[in-house]
C-alpha positions as CSV (number, residue, x, y, z in Angstrom):
1,X,26.0,133.4,103.8
2,X,29.1,135.3,104.6
3,X,31.7,133.1,105.8
4,X,31.9,135.0,109.5
5,X,28.3,134.4,109.9
6,X,28.9,131.0,108.8
7,X,31.7,130.7,111.1
8,X,29.3,132.0,114.2
9,X,26.6,129.6,112.9
10,X,28.9,126.5,113.6
11,X,28.9,128.0,117.5
12,X,32.1,129.3,117.9
13,X,33.5,133.1,118.2
14,X,35.2,134.4,115.2
15,X,38.9,135.6,115.8
16,X,41.2,138.4,114.7
17,X,42.4,138.3,111.2
18,X,45.7,140.2,112.2
19,X,48.5,138.5,111.2
20,X,50.8,136.4,113.1
21,X,53.2,137.8,115.2
22,X,56.7,136.0,114.4
23,X,57.4,135.4,118.2
24,X,60.4,133.3,119.3
25,X,59.8,129.8,120.5
26,X,62.4,128.6,123.4
27,X,65.2,127.7,121.3
28,X,65.3,129.8,118.1
29,X,65.0,133.2,117.5
30,X,63.9,135.3,114.7
31,X,66.6,136.3,112.2
32,X,69.3,134.3,114.7
33,X,71.5,133.5,112.0
34,X,71.3,136.4,109.4
35,X,71.0,136.3,105.9
36,X,73.0,133.5,104.4
37,X,76.7,134.1,104.4
38,X,76.1,137.3,106.4
39,X,79.0,137.8,109.0
40,X,79.5,140.5,111.4
41,X,82.3,142.4,112.7
42,X,81.4,142.0,116.3
43,X,81.7,145.5,118.9
44,X,82.1,143.9,122.3
45,X,83.2,145.6,125.8
46,X,85.6,143.8,128.1
47,X,85.0,142.9,131.7
48,X,81.5,144.3,131.7
49,X,80.2,141.7,133.8
50,X,83.0,141.6,136.9
51,X,81.7,142.8,140.1
52,X,78.2,143.2,138.3
53,X,75.4,142.6,141.2
54,X,73.1,141.4,139.0
55,X,75.8,139.1,137.7
56,X,77.1,138.6,141.2
57,X,73.4,137.3,142.4
58,X,73.1,135.0,139.5
59,X,76.5,133.5,140.5
60,X,74.7,132.7,143.7
61,X,71.8,131.3,142.7
62,X,74.1,129.1,140.5
63,X,76.0,127.7,143.6
64,X,73.0,127.2,145.5
65,X,71.2,125.6,143.1
66,X,74.0,123.3,141.0
67,X,76.9,123.3,142.9
68,X,79.0,125.4,141.4
69,X,82.4,126.9,142.5
70,X,81.9,130.7,143.2
71,X,85.2,131.7,142.7
72,X,85.8,129.7,139.3
73,X,82.3,131.6,138.3
74,X,83.3,135.1,139.3
75,X,86.7,134.5,137.2
76,X,84.6,132.9,134.3
77,X,82.6,136.3,134.2
78,X,85.5,138.5,134.2
79,X,86.5,136.8,130.9
80,X,83.1,137.9,130.0
81,X,82.7,140.8,127.1
82,X,79.4,142.8,126.3
83,X,78.5,142.2,122.7
84,X,77.0,145.4,121.4
85,X,76.0,143.6,118.3
86,X,74.1,141.0,119.5
87,X,72.3,144.2,121.0
88,X,71.9,145.7,117.8
89,X,70.6,142.5,116.3
90,X,67.8,141.6,119.0
91,X,66.5,145.0,119.0
92,X,63.3,145.3,117.0
93,X,62.9,147.9,114.4
94,X,61.5,151.2,115.3
95,X,58.7,150.3,112.3
96,X,57.9,146.7,111.6
97,X,58.6,145.9,108.4
98,X,55.4,144.4,105.9
99,X,55.3,140.5,106.2
100,X,56.0,139.2,102.5
101,X,55.5,135.2,102.4
102,X,56.5,135.1,98.5
103,X,60.3,137.4,99.5
104,X,60.9,134.8,102.7
105,X,59.5,131.9,100.9
106,X,62.3,132.7,97.8
107,X,65.2,133.1,100.9
108,X,64.8,129.4,101.8
109,X,63.2,127.4,99.0
110,X,65.5,127.8,96.2
111,X,67.9,125.6,94.2
112,X,70.8,126.0,96.7
113,X,69.2,125.0,99.7
114,X,67.6,122.2,97.7
115,X,70.8,121.0,96.0
116,X,72.6,121.1,99.5
117,X,69.8,119.4,101.0
118,X,69.8,116.3,98.7
119,X,73.3,115.8,99.2
120,X,73.0,116.4,103.2
121,X,69.8,113.5,102.4
122,X,72.0,110.9,100.9
123,X,74.9,111.1,102.8
124,X,72.9,110.7,105.9
125,X,70.3,108.4,104.8
126,X,70.5,105.6,107.2
127,X,70.7,108.3,110.1
128,X,67.9,109.8,108.8
129,X,65.8,106.2,108.1
130,X,66.5,105.3,111.7
131,X,65.8,108.7,113.4
132,X,62.4,107.5,111.7
133,X,62.0,104.3,113.3
134,X,63.2,105.5,116.4
135,X,61.1,108.9,116.5
136,X,58.6,108.7,114.2
137,X,59.6,111.9,112.4
138,X,60.1,111.5,108.5
139,X,63.3,113.0,106.8
140,X,61.8,115.6,105.2
141,X,60.8,117.1,108.2
142,X,64.5,117.1,109.7
143,X,65.8,118.2,106.4
144,X,63.8,121.2,106.3
145,X,64.4,122.2,109.4
146,X,68.5,121.5,109.6
147,X,68.1,123.5,105.7
148,X,66.1,126.3,106.8
149,X,68.4,126.8,109.8
150,X,72.0,126.7,108.6
151,X,71.8,125.7,105.2
152,X,73.3,121.9,106.8
153,X,75.9,123.3,109.2
154,X,77.3,126.0,106.6
155,X,75.9,129.1,108.8
156,X,76.0,128.1,112.3
157,X,77.3,131.8,113.4
158,X,80.4,132.8,114.7
159,X,79.4,134.8,118.0
160,X,81.1,133.2,121.6
161,X,77.6,132.1,123.1
162,X,78.6,132.7,126.5
163,X,79.1,136.4,125.8
164,X,76.1,136.7,123.7
165,X,73.9,135.0,126.4
166,X,75.4,136.8,129.3
167,X,74.8,140.4,127.0
168,X,71.1,139.1,126.3
169,X,70.8,138.2,130.4
170,X,71.5,141.3,131.9
171,X,71.4,144.0,129.0
172,X,68.5,143.3,126.6
173,X,67.4,146.3,124.9
174,X,64.4,147.9,126.2
175,X,61.2,146.6,125.0
176,X,57.7,145.9,126.2
177,X,58.8,142.3,126.9
178,X,62.4,143.2,128.3
179,X,61.6,141.3,131.7
180,X,60.5,138.1,129.9
181,X,63.2,138.2,127.3
182,X,66.3,138.6,130.2
183,X,64.3,135.6,132.1
184,X,64.5,133.1,129.2
185,X,68.4,134.0,128.1
186,X,69.2,133.3,132.0
187,X,67.9,130.1,131.9
188,X,69.6,129.6,128.9
189,X,72.8,130.9,130.3
190,X,72.4,128.7,133.2
191,X,72.1,125.3,131.0
192,X,75.0,126.6,128.9
193,X,77.0,126.8,132.3
194,X,75.4,123.2,133.6
195,X,75.7,121.4,130.2
196,X,80.0,123.0,129.5
197,X,80.6,121.5,133.1
198,X,78.8,118.2,133.0
199,X,80.4,117.5,129.2
200,X,83.7,119.2,129.7
201,X,83.5,121.8,128.1
202,X,85.1,125.0,128.2
203,X,82.4,127.5,128.0
204,X,84.2,130.2,126.4
205,X,85.3,128.2,123.1
206,X,81.3,127.5,122.7
207,X,80.5,129.4,119.5
208,X,76.9,130.3,118.3
209,X,74.1,132.8,116.7
210,X,74.2,136.2,118.5
211,X,71.4,134.8,119.9
212,X,73.0,131.8,121.3
213,X,71.9,129.0,119.4
214,X,74.6,126.4,118.7
215,X,75.3,124.3,116.4
216,X,74.0,121.9,112.8
217,X,70.2,122.6,114.1
218,X,70.9,125.8,116.1
219,X,69.7,124.6,119.7
220,X,69.6,127.1,122.2
221,X,71.1,125.9,125.5
222,X,68.2,124.9,127.4
223,X,67.2,122.6,124.2
224,X,70.3,121.3,124.1
225,X,69.9,119.6,127.6
226,X,66.0,118.4,127.1
227,X,66.3,117.1,124.1
228,X,69.9,116.5,122.1
229,X,70.7,113.2,121.5
230,X,73.8,110.7,121.6
231,X,72.6,109.5,118.3
232,X,75.5,107.8,116.6
233,X,76.2,106.0,120.1
234,X,80.0,107.6,120.5
235,X,79.0,108.8,124.1
236,X,79.3,112.3,123.2
237,X,76.6,114.9,121.9
238,X,78.2,117.1,119.1
239,X,75.6,119.3,117.4
240,X,78.4,121.3,115.5
241,X,80.9,118.8,113.8
242,X,78.1,115.6,113.8
243,X,75.5,115.5,111.8
244,X,74.3,112.3,113.3
245,X,73.8,113.8,116.5
246,X,71.8,116.6,115.0
247,X,69.3,114.8,113.0
248,X,68.5,112.4,116.2
249,X,68.3,115.6,118.1
250,X,65.9,117.4,115.9
251,X,63.7,114.3,115.3
252,X,63.7,113.7,119.3
253,X,62.7,117.7,119.8
254,X,59.6,117.4,117.4
255,X,59.0,113.9,119.0
256,X,58.8,115.2,122.1
257,X,57.0,118.0,121.1
258,X,53.8,115.9,119.9
259,X,54.8,114.7,116.4
260,X,52.3,112.5,115.0
261,X,54.0,109.6,112.6
262,X,52.8,109.1,109.1
263,X,50.6,112.2,109.8
264,X,50.0,115.1,107.6
265,X,51.5,118.4,108.0
266,X,48.8,120.7,106.2
267,X,46.0,120.4,103.7
268,X,45.3,122.9,101.1
269,X,41.8,124.6,100.5
270,X,39.7,125.5,97.1
271,X,40.5,128.7,95.7
272,X,37.4,130.1,95.2
273,X,36.2,133.2,97.0
274,X,34.2,131.6,99.5
275,X,36.4,129.3,100.8
276,X,38.9,131.6,101.0
277,X,36.9,133.9,102.8
278,X,36.5,131.1,105.5
279,X,39.5,130.9,105.9
280,X,40.5,134.2,106.5
281,X,37.6,134.3,109.2
282,X,39.0,131.1,111.0
283,X,42.5,132.9,111.2
284,X,43.4,133.8,114.6
285,X,47.3,134.2,114.6
286,X,48.2,131.3,116.5
287,X,49.2,128.5,115.8
288,X,47.5,126.1,118.2
289,X,44.7,124.1,116.3
290,X,41.3,125.6,117.1
291,X,39.0,124.9,114.4
292,X,37.6,121.1,113.2
293,X,37.4,119.9,109.4
294,X,33.9,119.4,110.3
295,X,33.2,123.1,111.4
296,X,35.0,124.4,108.4
297,X,33.0,121.9,105.9
298,X,29.8,122.9,107.7
299,X,31.1,126.7,107.0
300,X,30.9,125.6,103.3
301,X,34.8,125.6,103.1
302,X,35.8,123.6,99.7
303,X,39.3,121.6,100.1
304,X,41.7,120.7,97.2
305,X,42.8,118.1,98.7
306,X,42.8,114.5,96.7
307,X,42.3,111.0,98.6
308,X,40.9,113.0,102.0
309,X,38.2,111.4,103.4
310,X,36.3,113.9,105.2
311,X,34.1,111.7,107.1
312,X,37.3,110.3,108.8
313,X,38.8,113.1,109.2
314,X,36.1,115.7,110.4
315,X,37.2,115.5,114.0
316,X,40.8,116.5,113.5
317,X,41.7,120.0,114.9
318,X,43.5,122.5,112.3
319,X,44.8,126.2,112.4
320,X,44.1,128.4,109.7
321,X,47.8,129.7,108.2
322,X,48.0,132.8,106.3
323,X,51.1,133.6,104.2
324,X,50.6,137.3,102.9
325,X,52.6,138.8,100.2
326,X,52.0,143.0,99.3
327,X,51.8,142.7,95.8
328,X,49.4,138.9,95.6
329,X,46.0,137.9,97.2
330,X,46.8,135.7,101.0
331,X,47.6,132.8,100.6
332,X,46.0,130.1,103.1
333,X,46.8,126.7,104.6
334,X,45.1,124.3,106.9
335,X,47.7,123.3,109.7
336,X,47.5,119.9,111.3
337,X,49.4,118.8,114.7
338,X,52.3,118.2,113.0
339,X,52.4,122.2,111.3
340,X,51.8,123.1,114.9
341,X,54.7,120.8,116.4
342,X,57.4,122.8,113.8
343,X,56.0,126.3,115.4
344,X,57.3,125.0,118.3
345,X,60.7,125.2,116.7
346,X,60.2,129.0,115.8
347,X,56.8,130.4,116.1
348,X,56.1,131.6,113.0
349,X,54.0,130.5,110.0
350,X,56.7,131.8,107.6
351,X,59.0,129.3,109.2
352,X,57.1,126.3,109.8
353,X,55.4,126.5,106.2
354,X,59.1,126.8,104.5
355,X,60.2,124.2,106.4
356,X,58.0,122.3,105.1
357,X,58.3,123.2,101.7
358,X,61.8,122.8,101.9
359,X,61.2,119.5,103.5
360,X,58.9,118.4,100.4
361,X,61.2,120.0,97.8
362,X,64.1,117.7,98.9
363,X,62.4,114.8,99.1
364,X,61.0,114.7,95.6
365,X,64.3,115.5,94.3
366,X,65.8,112.1,95.9
367,X,62.8,110.4,95.1
368,X,63.4,111.7,91.4
369,X,66.8,110.8,91.7
370,X,66.9,107.4,93.5
371,X,64.3,106.6,90.2
372,X,66.4,107.4,87.7
373,X,69.5,105.7,89.4
374,X,67.1,102.4,89.6
375,X,66.0,102.6,86.3
376,X,70.0,103.3,84.6
377,X,70.9,99.8,86.4
378,X,67.9,97.7,85.4
379,X,68.9,98.7,81.9
380,X,72.4,97.6,82.7
381,X,71.4,94.2,84.1
382,X,69.0,93.5,81.3
383,X,66.6,93.0,84.4
384,X,62.7,94.1,84.2
385,X,62.1,97.9,86.2
386,X,60.8,97.4,89.4
387,X,59.5,100.1,91.4
388,X,61.8,102.1,93.6
389,X,61.1,102.1,97.5
390,X,60.2,105.7,98.3
391,X,62.5,107.7,101.2
392,X,61.2,106.4,104.4
393,X,58.6,109.1,105.9
394,X,57.2,110.3,102.4
395,X,53.6,109.5,103.8
396,X,53.8,112.7,106.0
397,X,53.8,114.9,103.2
398,X,50.3,116.6,102.1
399,X,47.9,113.6,101.2
């Protein structure tokens, strides 16, 4: 029985196997940070937004909704520059590139980020443990996101966020989704102004990515308003200089988007042709879980997941995740609810998988180093070797 016939027999319509489009989530946008170490010579046009009818209407709305002073906002926008660079960087390529998971993975799951992640984990172990205790989000998930986003604060962007958001709110490049994107950026522009006013921050001093993402976790202003937390207790939230606040804010974001404590992120399928065919047929390119494990097993899928109890997990909802590379067969994994939650940070299968794999690689190295240190301590003291406590959250792996 073919995979498509088997799935149809299970009583469900078959979906397109088109690769998932890497659409932006509310807080992050594709390519927002550029390649590691990449810098841009920004092209700007000063005072483009002075006496601009669309900006004037936005100012009137901010006065009515948030009690801003109109004259003060007009003076502020007189200082704003149009960022030609931001427009260039968000403009889609004329022809979309070929999706390549192997190349994408090599940018993020590699020794520099893994070693930096180990250092970040060990320096911030208490905050990561506390975030796990408070939000149920394990260290590896937080470490994976921060590592992919900024290499633990190394590359946070040097664009003036007020310029970037204003430009993309009122001069987004012509695309089929131009109106939708401009509305998204205008919401973030409004939240930037509210957040900086309420926090006593000069909005002209806030720096970030060319899409307006800010700090170690690259939160958009709307996400700062909704999810950022003062996790170190000093009464201020600082996502650019304070790793503790960044850790708590990422954990809070994932928790409020539905993270399930001590549950897996993904399961692996067997490599036989039939199982791969069923995964391909079940793939609809969407991150929302759409199939139960029972449906996929009934269709004939085999799993490569030691310790999994199919009877207990039969009703678990899953996403068929495709990871294509031109020079190799497409890889498939089954994403659980927590995989879907990772895509709330960025709507990309590649992104979520890279976050997951980087976090797991960092966790494995931290555990190995901790075990080696414990063994050396035991050897030095002459005491019997004891098992080393694993870092918090190890139950969130793929078992």
